[in-house]
NUFILO-191938 format. One record per residue (C-alpha): residue number from 1; z, y, x. Coordinates in nm, 3 decimals. Example, Ala and Ser with C-alpha at 12.3 -4.5 7.8 and 13.67 -1.06 7.14 Angstrom:
# residues 2
+-----+---------+---------+---------+
: num :       Z :       Y :       X :
+-----+---------+---------+---------+
:   1 :   0.780 :  -0.450 :   1.230 :
:   2 :   0.714 :  -0.106 :   1.367 :
+-----+---------+---------+---------+
***
This chain:
# residues 325
+-----+---------+---------+---------+
: num :       Z :       Y :       X :
+-----+---------+---------+---------+
:   1 :  -5.369 :  -5.921 :  -2.527 :
:   2 :  -5.260 :  -6.135 :  -2.823 :
:   3 :  -5.022 :  -6.015 :  -3.089 :
:   4 :  -4.754 :  -6.259 :  -2.972 :
:   5 :  -4.766 :  -6.128 :  -2.614 :
:   6 :  -4.746 :  -5.766 :  -2.736 :
:   7 :  -4.439 :  -5.841 :  -2.946 :
:   8 :  -4.274 :  -6.024 :  -2.656 :
:   9 :  -4.343 :  -5.728 :  -2.423 :
:  10 :  -4.188 :  -5.482 :  -2.671 :
:  11 :  -3.885 :  -5.711 :  -2.707 :
:  12 :  -3.820 :  -5.725 :  -2.332 :
:  13 :  -3.880 :  -5.345 :  -2.309 :
:  14 :  -3.606 :  -5.282 :  -2.561 :
:  15 :  -3.370 :  -5.508 :  -2.363 :
:  16 :  -3.444 :  -5.325 :  -2.035 :
:  17 :  -3.399 :  -4.977 :  -2.191 :
:  18 :  -3.073 :  -5.086 :  -2.356 :
:  19 :  -2.944 :  -5.220 :  -2.023 :
:  20 :  -3.040 :  -4.895 :  -1.846 :
:  21 :  -2.850 :  -4.692 :  -2.107 :
:  22 :  -2.536 :  -4.901 :  -2.051 :
:  23 :  -2.560 :  -4.859 :  -1.672 :
:  24 :  -2.618 :  -4.482 :  -1.707 :
:  25 :  -2.324 :  -4.453 :  -1.947 :
:  26 :  -2.100 :  -4.639 :  -1.701 :
:  27 :  -2.213 :  -4.411 :  -1.415 :
:  28 :  -2.137 :  -4.096 :  -1.618 :
:  29 :  -1.794 :  -4.228 :  -1.711 :
:  30 :  -1.725 :  -4.311 :  -1.345 :
:  31 :  -1.843 :  -3.965 :  -1.234 :
:  32 :  -1.603 :  -3.788 :  -1.473 :
:  33 :  -1.322 :  -4.017 :  -1.365 :
:  34 :  -1.350 :  -3.884 :  -1.007 :
:  35 :  -1.136 :  -3.582 :  -0.907 :
:  36 :  -1.320 :  -3.251 :  -0.944 :
:  37 :  -1.302 :  -3.023 :  -0.638 :
:  38 :  -1.413 :  -2.663 :  -0.637 :
:  39 :  -1.340 :  -2.332 :  -0.462 :
:  40 :  -1.004 :  -2.193 :  -0.571 :
:  41 :  -0.876 :  -2.525 :  -0.708 :
:  42 :  -0.502 :  -2.572 :  -0.646 :
:  43 :  -0.459 :  -2.851 :  -0.391 :
:  44 :  -0.168 :  -3.091 :  -0.360 :
:  45 :   0.027 :  -3.103 :  -0.034 :
:  46 :   0.161 :  -3.413 :   0.140 :
:  47 :   0.444 :  -3.444 :  -0.112 :
:  48 :   0.205 :  -3.461 :  -0.404 :
:  49 :   0.317 :  -3.123 :  -0.535 :
:  50 :   0.118 :  -2.803 :  -0.547 :
:  51 :   0.245 :  -2.490 :  -0.377 :
:  52 :   0.307 :  -2.333 :  -0.717 :
:  53 :   0.519 :  -2.634 :  -0.819 :
:  54 :   0.723 :  -2.621 :  -0.498 :
:  55 :   0.797 :  -2.249 :  -0.518 :
:  56 :   0.865 :  -2.245 :  -0.893 :
:  57 :   1.238 :  -2.309 :  -0.842 :
:  58 :   1.270 :  -1.988 :  -0.641 :
:  59 :   1.116 :  -1.750 :  -0.895 :
:  60 :   1.251 :  -1.656 :  -1.242 :
:  61 :   1.104 :  -1.804 :  -1.558 :
:  62 :   0.795 :  -1.620 :  -1.675 :
:  63 :   0.686 :  -1.518 :  -1.324 :
:  64 :   0.358 :  -1.638 :  -1.178 :
:  65 :   0.213 :  -1.620 :  -0.827 :
:  66 :  -0.004 :  -1.308 :  -0.800 :
:  67 :  -0.092 :  -1.340 :  -0.432 :
:  68 :   0.008 :  -1.525 :  -0.118 :
:  69 :  -0.089 :  -1.462 :   0.242 :
:  70 :  -0.019 :  -1.627 :   0.577 :
:  71 :   0.216 :  -1.452 :   0.817 :
:  72 :   0.357 :  -1.554 :   1.155 :
:  73 :   0.353 :  -1.930 :   1.220 :
:  74 :   0.394 :  -2.134 :   0.901 :
:  75 :   0.546 :  -1.847 :   0.706 :
:  76 :   0.390 :  -1.717 :   0.386 :
:  77 :   0.427 :  -1.388 :   0.204 :
:  78 :   0.432 :  -1.456 :  -0.169 :
:  79 :   0.401 :  -1.197 :  -0.443 :
:  80 :   0.511 :  -1.303 :  -0.792 :
:  81 :   0.485 :  -1.096 :  -1.109 :
:  82 :   0.557 :  -1.100 :  -1.482 :
:  83 :   0.374 :  -1.039 :  -1.711 :
:  84 :   0.011 :  -1.067 :  -1.604 :
:  85 :  -0.091 :  -0.704 :  -1.669 :
:  86 :   0.049 :  -0.356 :  -1.727 :
:  87 :   0.383 :  -0.234 :  -1.593 :
:  88 :   0.534 :  -0.556 :  -1.462 :
:  89 :   0.826 :  -0.694 :  -1.269 :
:  90 :   0.742 :  -0.798 :  -0.914 :
:  91 :   0.920 :  -1.013 :  -0.660 :
:  92 :   0.837 :  -1.048 :  -0.291 :
:  93 :   0.922 :  -1.373 :  -0.113 :
:  94 :   0.879 :  -1.485 :   0.248 :
:  95 :   0.876 :  -1.866 :   0.266 :
:  96 :   0.878 :  -2.112 :   0.554 :
:  97 :   0.618 :  -2.381 :   0.482 :
:  98 :   0.657 :  -2.577 :   0.806 :
:  99 :   0.813 :  -2.883 :   0.637 :
: 100 :   0.763 :  -3.077 :   0.317 :
: 101 :   0.998 :  -2.850 :   0.125 :
: 102 :   0.966 :  -2.473 :   0.113 :
: 103 :   1.250 :  -2.272 :   0.262 :
: 104 :   1.310 :  -1.911 :   0.160 :
: 105 :   1.337 :  -1.680 :   0.459 :
: 106 :   1.369 :  -1.357 :   0.263 :
: 107 :   1.349 :  -1.262 :  -0.102 :
: 108 :   1.336 :  -0.929 :  -0.284 :
: 109 :   1.512 :  -0.841 :  -0.605 :
: 110 :   1.269 :  -0.803 :  -0.897 :
: 111 :   1.146 :  -0.446 :  -0.936 :
: 112 :   0.917 :  -0.278 :  -1.185 :
: 113 :   0.584 :  -0.133 :  -1.075 :
: 114 :   0.238 :  -0.059 :  -1.206 :
: 115 :   0.072 :  -0.237 :  -0.917 :
: 116 :   0.166 :  -0.411 :  -0.591 :
: 117 :  -0.092 :  -0.542 :  -0.350 :
: 118 :  -0.113 :  -0.664 :   0.007 :
: 119 :  -0.321 :  -0.490 :   0.270 :
: 120 :  -0.680 :  -0.607 :   0.316 :
: 121 :  -0.724 :  -0.901 :   0.553 :
: 122 :  -0.821 :  -0.677 :   0.846 :
: 123 :  -0.492 :  -0.489 :   0.802 :
: 124 :  -0.278 :  -0.795 :   0.739 :
: 125 :  -0.108 :  -0.881 :   1.063 :
: 126 :  -0.254 :  -0.561 :   1.212 :
: 127 :  -0.171 :  -0.488 :   1.574 :
: 128 :   0.104 :  -0.230 :   1.626 :
: 129 :   0.156 :  -0.286 :   1.999 :
: 130 :   0.086 :  -0.556 :   2.259 :
: 131 :   0.361 :  -0.779 :   2.122 :
: 132 :   0.406 :  -0.674 :   1.759 :
: 133 :   0.211 :  -0.695 :   1.434 :
: 134 :   0.263 :  -0.522 :   1.102 :
: 135 :   0.213 :  -0.644 :   0.747 :
: 136 :   0.148 :  -0.368 :   0.493 :
: 137 :   0.231 :  -0.376 :   0.121 :
: 138 :   0.114 :  -0.103 :  -0.119 :
: 139 :   0.344 :  -0.026 :  -0.413 :
: 140 :   0.262 :   0.198 :  -0.708 :
: 141 :   0.555 :   0.270 :  -0.937 :
: 142 :   0.340 :   0.426 :  -1.206 :
: 143 :   0.461 :   0.786 :  -1.203 :
: 144 :   0.256 :   1.093 :  -1.118 :
: 145 :   0.467 :   1.215 :  -0.825 :
: 146 :   0.338 :   1.183 :  -0.470 :
: 147 :   0.630 :   0.955 :  -0.382 :
: 148 :   0.547 :   0.708 :  -0.661 :
: 149 :   0.272 :   0.546 :  -0.452 :
: 150 :   0.355 :   0.435 :  -0.101 :
: 151 :   0.318 :   0.169 :   0.169 :
: 152 :   0.586 :  -0.050 :   0.326 :
: 153 :   0.518 :  -0.221 :   0.660 :
: 154 :   0.705 :  -0.535 :   0.773 :
: 155 :   0.729 :  -0.650 :   1.136 :
: 156 :   0.688 :  -1.005 :   1.270 :
: 157 :   1.057 :  -1.071 :   1.201 :
: 158 :   0.999 :  -0.970 :   0.837 :
: 159 :   1.206 :  -0.651 :   0.860 :
: 160 :   1.080 :  -0.328 :   0.711 :
: 161 :   0.976 :  -0.090 :   0.989 :
: 162 :   1.152 :   0.245 :   0.949 :
: 163 :   1.005 :   0.583 :   1.034 :
: 164 :   1.185 :   0.883 :   1.179 :
: 165 :   1.056 :   1.128 :   0.917 :
: 166 :   1.335 :   1.057 :   0.668 :
: 167 :   1.358 :   1.152 :   0.298 :
: 168 :   1.070 :   1.349 :   0.157 :
: 169 :   0.788 :   1.169 :   0.334 :
: 170 :   0.596 :   0.895 :   0.153 :
: 171 :   0.400 :   0.658 :   0.376 :
: 172 :   0.059 :   0.650 :   0.211 :
: 173 :  -0.184 :   0.489 :   0.458 :
: 174 :  -0.175 :   0.222 :   0.728 :
: 175 :  -0.470 :   0.248 :   0.964 :
: 176 :  -0.585 :   0.286 :   1.323 :
: 177 :  -0.613 :   0.664 :   1.315 :
: 178 :  -0.731 :   0.724 :   1.673 :
: 179 :  -0.918 :   0.391 :   1.716 :
: 180 :  -0.700 :   0.273 :   2.006 :
: 181 :  -0.657 :  -0.074 :   1.854 :
: 182 :  -0.303 :  -0.011 :   1.727 :
: 183 :  -0.233 :   0.076 :   1.363 :
: 184 :  -0.044 :   0.391 :   1.265 :
: 185 :   0.105 :   0.521 :   0.941 :
: 186 :   0.011 :   0.843 :   0.763 :
: 187 :   0.288 :   1.004 :   0.560 :
: 188 :   0.261 :   1.268 :   0.288 :
: 189 :   0.517 :   1.546 :   0.259 :
: 190 :   0.633 :   1.516 :  -0.102 :
: 191 :   0.883 :   1.802 :  -0.090 :
: 192 :   0.626 :   2.054 :  -0.209 :
: 193 :   0.539 :   1.891 :  -0.542 :
: 194 :   0.712 :   2.168 :  -0.739 :
: 195 :   0.478 :   2.427 :  -0.592 :
: 196 :   0.158 :   2.223 :  -0.585 :
: 197 :   0.110 :   1.848 :  -0.608 :
: 198 :  -0.186 :   1.865 :  -0.371 :
: 199 :  -0.001 :   2.062 :  -0.106 :
: 200 :   0.171 :   1.768 :   0.061 :
: 201 :  -0.140 :   1.551 :   0.047 :
: 202 :  -0.369 :   1.791 :   0.234 :
: 203 :  -0.517 :   1.611 :   0.538 :
: 204 :  -0.383 :   1.878 :   0.773 :
: 205 :  -0.025 :   1.862 :   0.646 :
: 206 :  -0.001 :   1.484 :   0.664 :
: 207 :   0.215 :   1.337 :   0.939 :
: 208 :   0.080 :   1.065 :   1.169 :
: 209 :   0.336 :   0.826 :   1.317 :
: 210 :   0.278 :   0.559 :   1.581 :
: 211 :   0.482 :   0.244 :   1.642 :
: 212 :   0.734 :   0.263 :   1.925 :
: 213 :   1.034 :   0.036 :   1.994 :
: 214 :   1.085 :  -0.091 :   1.642 :
: 215 :   1.002 :   0.220 :   1.439 :
: 216 :   0.724 :   0.462 :   1.357 :
: 217 :   0.772 :   0.790 :   1.543 :
: 218 :   0.619 :   1.129 :   1.478 :
: 219 :   0.340 :   1.170 :   1.735 :
: 220 :   0.214 :   1.529 :   1.719 :
: 221 :   0.069 :   1.571 :   2.070 :
: 222 :  -0.181 :   1.287 :   2.031 :
: 223 :  -0.309 :   1.427 :   1.703 :
: 224 :  -0.308 :   1.797 :   1.790 :
: 225 :  -0.680 :   1.828 :   1.713 :
: 226 :  -0.606 :   1.723 :   1.354 :
: 227 :  -0.361 :   2.010 :   1.306 :
: 228 :  -0.570 :   2.263 :   1.497 :
: 229 :  -0.847 :   2.189 :   1.249 :
: 230 :  -0.600 :   2.265 :   0.969 :
: 231 :  -0.516 :   2.606 :   1.112 :
: 232 :  -0.884 :   2.691 :   1.135 :
: 233 :  -0.952 :   2.569 :   0.780 :
: 234 :  -0.668 :   2.758 :   0.611 :
: 235 :  -0.723 :   3.073 :   0.818 :
: 236 :  -1.089 :   3.071 :   0.714 :
: 237 :  -0.986 :   3.032 :   0.347 :
: 238 :  -0.752 :   3.331 :   0.372 :
: 239 :  -1.007 :   3.543 :   0.558 :
: 240 :  -1.267 :   3.471 :   0.293 :
: 241 :  -1.274 :   3.590 :  -0.063 :
: 242 :  -1.020 :   3.394 :  -0.268 :
: 243 :  -1.062 :   3.444 :  -0.643 :
: 244 :  -0.697 :   3.404 :  -0.745 :
: 245 :  -0.378 :   3.517 :  -0.570 :
: 246 :  -0.194 :   3.193 :  -0.644 :
: 247 :  -0.473 :   3.001 :  -0.468 :
: 248 :  -0.434 :   3.226 :  -0.161 :
: 249 :  -0.057 :   3.175 :  -0.184 :
: 250 :  -0.096 :   2.798 :  -0.145 :
: 251 :  -0.339 :   2.838 :   0.145 :
: 252 :  -0.087 :   3.062 :   0.319 :
: 253 :   0.193 :   2.812 :   0.262 :
: 254 :  -0.029 :   2.530 :   0.392 :
: 255 :  -0.099 :   2.734 :   0.705 :
: 256 :   0.275 :   2.781 :   0.761 :
: 257 :   0.337 :   2.404 :   0.730 :
: 258 :   0.066 :   2.321 :   0.983 :
: 259 :   0.202 :   2.577 :   1.227 :
: 260 :   0.547 :   2.423 :   1.185 :
: 261 :   0.405 :   2.083 :   1.283 :
: 262 :   0.273 :   2.240 :   1.604 :
: 263 :   0.606 :   2.405 :   1.685 :
: 264 :   0.488 :   2.750 :   1.577 :
: 265 :   0.722 :   2.801 :   1.281 :
: 266 :   0.834 :   3.151 :   1.380 :
: 267 :   0.476 :   3.275 :   1.415 :
: 268 :   0.394 :   3.104 :   1.084 :
: 269 :   0.684 :   3.283 :   0.911 :
: 270 :   0.565 :   3.617 :   1.046 :
: 271 :   0.216 :   3.556 :   0.902 :
: 272 :   0.364 :   3.436 :   0.572 :
: 273 :   0.573 :   3.753 :   0.546 :
: 274 :   0.266 :   3.969 :   0.612 :
: 275 :   0.075 :   3.778 :   0.346 :
: 276 :   0.349 :   3.840 :   0.086 :
: 277 :   0.308 :   4.212 :   0.152 :
: 278 :  -0.053 :   4.193 :   0.027 :
: 279 :   0.034 :   4.037 :  -0.309 :
: 280 :   0.022 :   4.221 :  -0.643 :
: 281 :   0.148 :   3.950 :  -0.880 :
: 282 :   0.522 :   4.012 :  -0.929 :
: 283 :   0.604 :   3.644 :  -0.990 :
: 284 :   0.428 :   3.538 :  -0.670 :
: 285 :   0.598 :   3.818 :  -0.478 :
: 286 :   0.937 :   3.696 :  -0.606 :
: 287 :   0.858 :   3.334 :  -0.518 :
: 288 :   0.730 :   3.434 :  -0.175 :
: 289 :   1.045 :   3.631 :  -0.094 :
: 290 :   1.264 :   3.344 :  -0.219 :
: 291 :   1.083 :   3.094 :   0.004 :
: 292 :   1.075 :   3.331 :   0.301 :
: 293 :   1.452 :   3.375 :   0.286 :
: 294 :   1.509 :   2.998 :   0.260 :
: 295 :   1.261 :   2.921 :   0.540 :
: 296 :   1.413 :   3.180 :   0.773 :
: 297 :   1.758 :   3.029 :   0.717 :
: 298 :   1.624 :   2.677 :   0.779 :
: 299 :   1.456 :   2.777 :   1.106 :
: 300 :   1.772 :   2.948 :   1.231 :
: 301 :   1.964 :   2.625 :   1.161 :
: 302 :   1.702 :   2.415 :   1.337 :
: 303 :   1.604 :   2.242 :   1.011 :
: 304 :   1.260 :   2.146 :   0.883 :
: 305 :   1.098 :   2.380 :   0.635 :
: 306 :   1.154 :   2.254 :   0.283 :
: 307 :   1.128 :   2.380 :  -0.073 :
: 308 :   1.489 :   2.491 :  -0.139 :
: 309 :   1.483 :   2.339 :  -0.489 :
: 310 :   1.358 :   1.999 :  -0.373 :
: 311 :   1.587 :   1.704 :  -0.442 :
: 312 :   1.514 :   1.348 :  -0.327 :
: 313 :   1.474 :   1.083 :  -0.595 :
: 314 :   1.656 :   0.753 :  -0.562 :
: 315 :   1.477 :   0.417 :  -0.522 :
: 316 :   1.154 :   0.576 :  -0.407 :
: 317 :   0.918 :   0.574 :  -0.111 :
: 318 :   1.174 :   0.641 :   0.162 :
: 319 :   1.424 :   0.378 :   0.055 :
: 320 :   1.411 :   0.018 :   0.188 :
: 321 :   1.235 :  -0.250 :  -0.014 :
: 322 :   1.470 :  -0.422 :  -0.256 :
: 323 :   1.561 :  -0.725 :  -0.044 :
: 324 :   1.850 :  -0.945 :  -0.150 :
: 325 :   2.146 :  -0.964 :   0.088 :
+-----+---------+---------+---------+
***
């Protein structure tokens, strides 16, 4: 090939490469001009506004959306918080998203908590009965008392479902205890925290409640095996060699509480009295006699057994969620 032809070929090669670079540059610019879509990207609705933009007018300045979850129909449960971490203020909102504009169905007053989270998906909209579902919210206030961590359950009309246990019981778990397809609540007896923080959280002293006609009701007969197992466990502990008297004291008190659940309070008191007679520690003997006197009085009045020095705290597990009027 002559030198002229070689030069001409190199000239046209440079032209072709230059043209390709311009085309490639244009393609890259066009690619970056297209909208980028990825998992978790906030999407616009039909009005051109994101959900966060539409709900912003309903939450105080400084709050951000921590979580949202579908409920019945086009309703959403929205959890907002401020700041992002640590002890924060939370606000719960139920919004109707059936139209272009959000409508607030229900809204809670801001409250401080260490952590608030919605139940896992399998428990969100969990079946309570043939025609009712429950939506569970776990709230942790940040204290070290048993009643500082609890669960609230809303029904399909967005009302908090009450339980018949009353003050002193903190609903801790929401699950299908007996695998019948309907979810129940498990409540801890917090009234014994003065004597032993673990006392009210023992599996055998927990109360199981099932949903019935708009509330959770105490359902002992169905869970009798659970409490029978408790009697066997605590009796075995007391019959064995316990290293410390105070440890045996708590086992004996646990046994009394389980017997009370089964309607055997008088027999439980008789055993508790006999146990006190075996003690050598003067402080434990004094405490045992104090409790025995209070318990005997409570049984005669038809009341539940309770630590006589227990006082309910305000704004805790057994009070309604802080909904605005």
